[in-house]
C-alpha positions as YAML, in Angstrom:
chain: A
units: angstrom
residues:
- id: 1
  name: UNK
  ca: [99.95, 113.39, 109.98]
- id: 2
  name: UNK
  ca: [96.23, 112.91, 108.90]
- id: 3
  name: UNK
  ca: [94.66, 109.94, 107.33]
- id: 4
  name: UNK
  ca: [96.72, 108.56, 104.63]
- id: 5
  name: UNK
  ca: [94.76, 108.73, 101.23]
- id: 6
  name: UNK
  ca: [93.83, 105.11, 100.06]
- id: 7
  name: UNK
  ca: [91.07, 106.00, 97.49]
- id: 8
  name: UNK
  ca: [91.12, 108.95, 94.77]
- id: 9
  name: UNK
  ca: [87.61, 109.50, 93.24]
- id: 10
  name: UNK
  ca: [87.54, 111.83, 90.10]
- id: 11
  name: UNK
  ca: [83.77, 113.41, 89.51]
- id: 12
  name: UNK
  ca: [82.20, 113.85, 86.23]
- id: 13
  name: UNK
  ca: [79.28, 112.99, 84.04]
- id: 14
  name: UNK
  ca: [79.41, 109.64, 81.81]
- id: 15
  name: UNK
  ca: [79.34, 109.77, 77.90]
- id: 16
  name: UNK
  ca: [81.20, 111.27, 75.09]
- id: 17
  name: UNK
  ca: [78.89, 114.42, 75.22]
- id: 18
  name: UNK
  ca: [80.10, 115.40, 78.55]
- id: 19
  name: UNK
  ca: [84.09, 114.84, 77.74]
- id: 20
  name: UNK
  ca: [85.98, 117.83, 77.92]
- id: 21
  name: UNK
  ca: [83.40, 119.68, 79.78]
- id: 22
  name: UNK
  ca: [84.18, 121.81, 82.96]
- id: 23
  name: UNK
  ca: [82.13, 119.50, 85.13]
- id: 24
  name: UNK
  ca: [84.28, 116.68, 84.28]
- id: 25
  name: UNK
  ca: [87.77, 118.10, 85.56]
- id: 26
  name: UNK
  ca: [87.95, 115.69, 88.42]
- id: 27
  name: UNK
  ca: [87.63, 112.50, 86.08]
- id: 28
  name: UNK
  ca: [90.16, 114.02, 83.70]
- id: 29
  name: UNK
  ca: [92.81, 114.39, 86.46]
- id: 30
  name: UNK
  ca: [92.02, 110.74, 87.79]
- id: 31
  name: UNK
  ca: [92.13, 109.50, 84.06]
- id: 32
  name: UNK
  ca: [95.57, 111.37, 83.77]
- id: 33
  name: UNK
  ca: [96.98, 110.05, 86.93]
- id: 34
  name: UNK
  ca: [95.85, 106.44, 85.77]
- id: 35
  name: UNK
  ca: [97.91, 106.79, 82.51]
- id: 36
  name: UNK
  ca: [100.81, 108.52, 84.01]
- id: 37
  name: UNK
  ca: [100.95, 104.92, 86.40]
- id: 38
  name: UNK
  ca: [100.49, 102.72, 83.06]
- id: 39
  name: UNK
  ca: [97.26, 101.79, 84.43]
- id: 40
  name: UNK
  ca: [94.16, 101.20, 81.96]
- id: 41
  name: UNK
  ca: [90.80, 102.02, 84.11]
- id: 42
  name: UNK
  ca: [87.90, 99.39, 83.84]
- id: 43
  name: UNK
  ca: [84.37, 99.08, 84.22]
- id: 44
  name: UNK
  ca: [83.38, 97.73, 87.60]
- id: 45
  name: UNK
  ca: [79.66, 97.03, 87.84]
- id: 46
  name: UNK
  ca: [79.59, 96.55, 91.29]
- id: 47
  name: UNK
  ca: [80.79, 100.00, 91.90]
- id: 48
  name: UNK
  ca: [79.01, 101.59, 88.93]
- id: 49
  name: UNK
  ca: [82.37, 103.00, 87.85]
- id: 50
  name: UNK
  ca: [85.66, 102.56, 86.26]
- id: 51
  name: UNK
  ca: [88.32, 101.63, 88.62]
- id: 52
  name: UNK
  ca: [91.96, 100.93, 88.67]
- id: 53
  name: UNK
  ca: [95.03, 101.39, 90.97]
- id: 54
  name: UNK
  ca: [98.29, 103.02, 90.87]
- id: 55
  name: UNK
  ca: [101.32, 102.97, 93.30]
- id: 56
  name: UNK
  ca: [102.13, 106.36, 95.22]
- id: 57
  name: UNK
  ca: [104.41, 106.60, 97.74]
- id: 58
  name: UNK
  ca: [105.21, 103.23, 97.81]
- id: 59
  name: UNK
  ca: [101.44, 102.38, 98.38]
- id: 60
  name: UNK
  ca: [98.72, 100.95, 96.19]
- id: 61
  name: UNK
  ca: [96.04, 103.50, 95.90]
- id: 62
  name: UNK
  ca: [92.62, 102.64, 94.44]
- id: 63
  name: UNK
  ca: [91.21, 104.98, 91.63]
- id: 64
  name: UNK
  ca: [87.45, 105.50, 90.81]
- id: 65
  name: UNK
  ca: [85.46, 107.50, 88.45]
- id: 66
  name: UNK
  ca: [81.93, 106.96, 88.93]
- id: 67
  name: UNK
  ca: [79.89, 106.18, 85.72]
- id: 68
  name: UNK
  ca: [76.84, 107.43, 87.22]
- id: 69
  name: UNK
  ca: [75.74, 111.05, 86.74]
- id: 70
  name: UNK
  ca: [77.42, 113.65, 88.89]
- id: 71
  name: UNK
  ca: [74.27, 113.74, 91.00]
- id: 72
  name: UNK
  ca: [74.29, 110.17, 91.81]
- id: 73
  name: UNK
  ca: [78.10, 109.74, 92.48]
- id: 74
  name: UNK
  ca: [77.37, 108.57, 95.95]
- id: 75
  name: UNK
  ca: [76.03, 105.31, 94.41]
- id: 76
  name: UNK
  ca: [79.53, 104.51, 93.28]
- id: 77
  name: UNK
  ca: [81.78, 105.73, 95.82]
- id: 78
  name: UNK
  ca: [80.09, 104.09, 98.88]
- id: 79
  name: UNK
  ca: [79.97, 100.65, 97.52]
- id: 80
  name: UNK
  ca: [83.68, 100.87, 96.58]
- id: 81
  name: UNK
  ca: [84.66, 102.25, 99.89]
- id: 82
  name: UNK
  ca: [82.77, 99.40, 101.71]
- id: 83
  name: UNK
  ca: [84.47, 96.82, 99.62]
- id: 84
  name: UNK
  ca: [87.91, 98.01, 100.21]
- id: 85
  name: UNK
  ca: [87.17, 98.86, 103.79]
- id: 86
  name: UNK
  ca: [88.46, 102.24, 103.18]
- id: 87
  name: UNK
  ca: [87.04, 104.84, 105.90]
- id: 88
  name: UNK
  ca: [85.94, 107.99, 104.17]
- id: 89
  name: UNK
  ca: [88.72, 110.10, 105.92]
- id: 90
  name: UNK
  ca: [91.24, 108.09, 103.64]
- id: 91
  name: UNK
  ca: [89.35, 109.31, 100.57]
- id: 92
  name: UNK
  ca: [90.09, 112.26, 98.25]
- id: 93
  name: UNK
  ca: [87.62, 113.29, 95.86]
- id: 94
  name: UNK
  ca: [88.90, 115.47, 92.72]
- id: 95
  name: UNK
  ca: [86.21, 118.04, 91.58]
- id: 96
  name: UNK
  ca: [85.70, 121.23, 89.68]
- id: 97
  name: UNK
  ca: [85.37, 124.19, 91.81]
- id: 98
  name: UNK
  ca: [83.29, 127.24, 90.76]
- id: 99
  name: UNK
  ca: [84.69, 129.76, 93.78]
- id: 100
  name: UNK
  ca: [88.30, 129.28, 91.97]
- id: 101
  name: UNK
  ca: [89.84, 130.81, 88.98]
- id: 102
  name: UNK
  ca: [90.82, 128.38, 86.12]
- id: 103
  name: UNK
  ca: [94.42, 127.46, 86.53]
- id: 104
  name: UNK
  ca: [93.89, 127.47, 90.56]
- id: 105
  name: UNK
  ca: [94.08, 124.04, 92.58]
- id: 106
  name: UNK
  ca: [93.41, 123.87, 96.36]
- id: 107
  name: UNK
  ca: [93.20, 121.27, 98.91]
- id: 108
  name: UNK
  ca: [90.51, 120.93, 101.43]
- id: 109
  name: UNK
  ca: [89.56, 118.51, 104.24]
- id: 110
  name: UNK
  ca: [85.78, 118.28, 105.48]
- id: 111
  name: UNK
  ca: [83.25, 121.09, 105.00]
- id: 112
  name: UNK
  ca: [80.39, 121.32, 102.99]
- id: 113
  name: UNK
  ca: [79.46, 120.54, 99.50]
- id: 114
  name: UNK
  ca: [79.68, 124.06, 98.14]
- id: 115
  name: UNK
  ca: [76.66, 123.65, 95.64]
- id: 116
  name: UNK
  ca: [78.55, 120.63, 94.13]
- id: 117
  name: UNK
  ca: [76.09, 118.14, 93.31]
- id: 118
  name: UNK
  ca: [78.42, 115.29, 93.19]
- id: 119
  name: UNK
  ca: [79.95, 116.20, 96.79]
- id: 120
  name: UNK
  ca: [76.46, 116.77, 97.73]
- id: 121
  name: UNK
  ca: [75.34, 113.21, 96.94]
- id: 122
  name: UNK
  ca: [78.40, 111.78, 98.36]
- id: 123
  name: UNK
  ca: [77.77, 113.36, 101.76]
- id: 124
  name: UNK
  ca: [74.09, 112.00, 101.38]
- id: 125
  name: UNK
  ca: [75.07, 108.61, 100.86]
- id: 126
  name: UNK
  ca: [77.60, 108.41, 103.60]
- id: 127
  name: UNK
  ca: [74.84, 109.47, 106.12]
- id: 128
  name: UNK
  ca: [76.07, 113.14, 106.19]
- id: 129
  name: UNK
  ca: [79.69, 112.38, 106.94]
- id: 130
  name: UNK
  ca: [81.96, 115.11, 105.52]
- id: 131
  name: UNK
  ca: [85.22, 113.89, 106.93]
- id: 132
  name: UNK
  ca: [87.03, 113.38, 103.43]
- id: 133
  name: UNK
  ca: [89.47, 115.18, 101.48]
- id: 134
  name: UNK
  ca: [88.61, 117.21, 98.39]
- id: 135
  name: UNK
  ca: [91.01, 118.45, 95.63]
- id: 136
  name: UNK
  ca: [89.21, 121.57, 93.97]
- id: 137
  name: UNK
  ca: [90.12, 122.41, 90.48]
- id: 138
  name: UNK
  ca: [88.97, 125.98, 89.53]
- id: 139
  name: UNK
  ca: [86.96, 126.57, 86.56]
- id: 140
  name: UNK
  ca: [85.79, 130.07, 87.49]
- id: 141
  name: UNK
  ca: [82.23, 131.27, 87.50]
- id: 142
  name: UNK
  ca: [79.98, 132.32, 84.69]
- id: 143
  name: UNK
  ca: [78.68, 135.56, 86.97]
- id: 144
  name: UNK
  ca: [75.21, 134.64, 86.83]
- id: 145
  name: UNK
  ca: [73.75, 131.74, 89.06]
- id: 146
  name: UNK
  ca: [71.15, 131.06, 86.23]
- id: 147
  name: UNK
  ca: [73.88, 130.32, 83.99]
- id: 148
  name: UNK
  ca: [75.79, 127.79, 86.11]
- id: 149
  name: UNK
  ca: [74.32, 124.59, 84.82]
- id: 150
  name: UNK
  ca: [74.92, 125.32, 81.15]
- id: 151
  name: UNK
  ca: [78.52, 126.74, 82.06]
- id: 152
  name: UNK
  ca: [79.46, 123.60, 83.75]
- id: 153
  name: UNK
  ca: [78.17, 121.28, 81.21]
- id: 154
  name: UNK
  ca: [79.81, 123.17, 78.12]
- id: 155
  name: UNK
  ca: [83.67, 122.63, 76.94]
- id: 156
  name: UNK
  ca: [85.79, 125.50, 77.78]
- id: 157
  name: UNK
  ca: [87.86, 127.61, 75.17]
- id: 158
  name: UNK
  ca: [91.42, 126.54, 74.67]
- id: 159
  name: UNK
  ca: [92.97, 129.13, 76.69]
- id: 160
  name: UNK
  ca: [91.10, 128.04, 79.85]
- id: 161
  name: UNK
  ca: [91.83, 124.43, 79.06]
- id: 162
  name: UNK
  ca: [95.46, 125.24, 79.23]
- id: 163
  name: UNK
  ca: [94.77, 126.75, 82.60]
- id: 164
  name: UNK
  ca: [93.26, 123.62, 83.73]
- id: 165
  name: UNK
  ca: [96.14, 121.56, 82.39]
- id: 166
  name: UNK
  ca: [98.20, 124.02, 84.37]
- id: 167
  name: UNK
  ca: [96.27, 123.36, 87.63]
- id: 168
  name: UNK
  ca: [96.50, 119.56, 87.20]
- id: 169
  name: UNK
  ca: [100.14, 119.73, 86.73]
- id: 170
  name: UNK
  ca: [100.63, 121.72, 90.09]
- id: 171
  name: UNK
  ca: [98.52, 119.06, 91.82]
- id: 172
  name: UNK
  ca: [100.12, 115.88, 90.53]
- id: 173
  name: UNK
  ca: [103.28, 116.07, 92.38]
- id: 174
  name: UNK
  ca: [101.45, 116.69, 95.80]
- id: 175
  name: UNK
  ca: [99.23, 113.22, 95.47]
- id: 176
  name: UNK
  ca: [102.30, 111.12, 96.73]
- id: 177
  name: UNK
  ca: [102.36, 113.44, 100.09]
- id: 178
  name: UNK
  ca: [98.39, 112.75, 100.62]
- id: 179
  name: UNK
  ca: [99.06, 108.93, 100.05]
- id: 180
  name: UNK
  ca: [101.88, 109.29, 102.82]
- id: 181
  name: UNK
  ca: [99.58, 111.13, 105.32]
- id: 182
  name: UNK
  ca: [101.24, 114.53, 104.86]
- id: 183
  name: UNK
  ca: [98.36, 116.78, 104.36]
- id: 184
  name: UNK
  ca: [99.99, 120.00, 105.73]
- id: 185
  name: UNK
  ca: [103.07, 119.56, 103.67]
- id: 186
  name: UNK
  ca: [100.86, 118.84, 100.43]
- id: 187
  name: UNK
  ca: [98.70, 121.78, 101.46]
- id: 188
  name: UNK
  ca: [101.90, 124.17, 101.83]
- id: 189
  name: UNK
  ca: [103.45, 123.06, 98.50]
- id: 190
  name: UNK
  ca: [99.96, 123.48, 96.44]
- id: 191
  name: UNK
  ca: [99.18, 126.73, 97.84]
- id: 192
  name: UNK
  ca: [102.41, 128.49, 98.21]
- id: 193
  name: UNK
  ca: [104.31, 126.84, 95.27]
- id: 194
  name: UNK
  ca: [106.00, 128.53, 92.63]
- id: 195
  name: UNK
  ca: [103.05, 128.77, 90.49]
- id: 196
  name: UNK
  ca: [100.60, 129.74, 93.18]
- id: 197
  name: UNK
  ca: [102.90, 132.82, 93.82]
- id: 198
  name: UNK
  ca: [102.93, 133.51, 90.09]
- id: 199
  name: UNK
  ca: [99.16, 133.48, 90.05]
- id: 200
  name: UNK
  ca: [99.12, 136.00, 93.15]
- id: 201
  name: UNK
  ca: [96.93, 133.31, 95.18]
...
């Protein structure tokens, strides 16, 4: 058993011009999670984000989508953790992942930021603490480092959007396991489930 998840953060950029972009995959999943729980996220100025809570595995779980830009995500996440007295180890950050193909979702605990500016700023704001969970939603790589920024901030074609929807559908059922602290089981189900096997991952 690992630390039970008490806060789920979805990373993205604010504003209509960024809706549906690859970089907003994390925020999309948290929005869907709120909707599935019948929750309307509301702006909370002290956290610089949209917040709400849902019940998973019989426990109240806080949701947060920072309304800062991605590279200032720590300015939203750290005040939220402090207010609710949630340790970083009880946080799950959902984000887009260049190193995974579209349609693939993976769990990870700890480690570096992997070039993701949202993770980089959260780790900075936590004083270097990297001990929190991540749910990585694959968006693929454009193949050229110089094209990464434009690629992440653009909207994917419909075929790719459908793959992202598949990844989110794969991830949703394992979230209650994380809230129950069952990390190993959640990883096994997500990484070796039927869809993962179908994709050859």
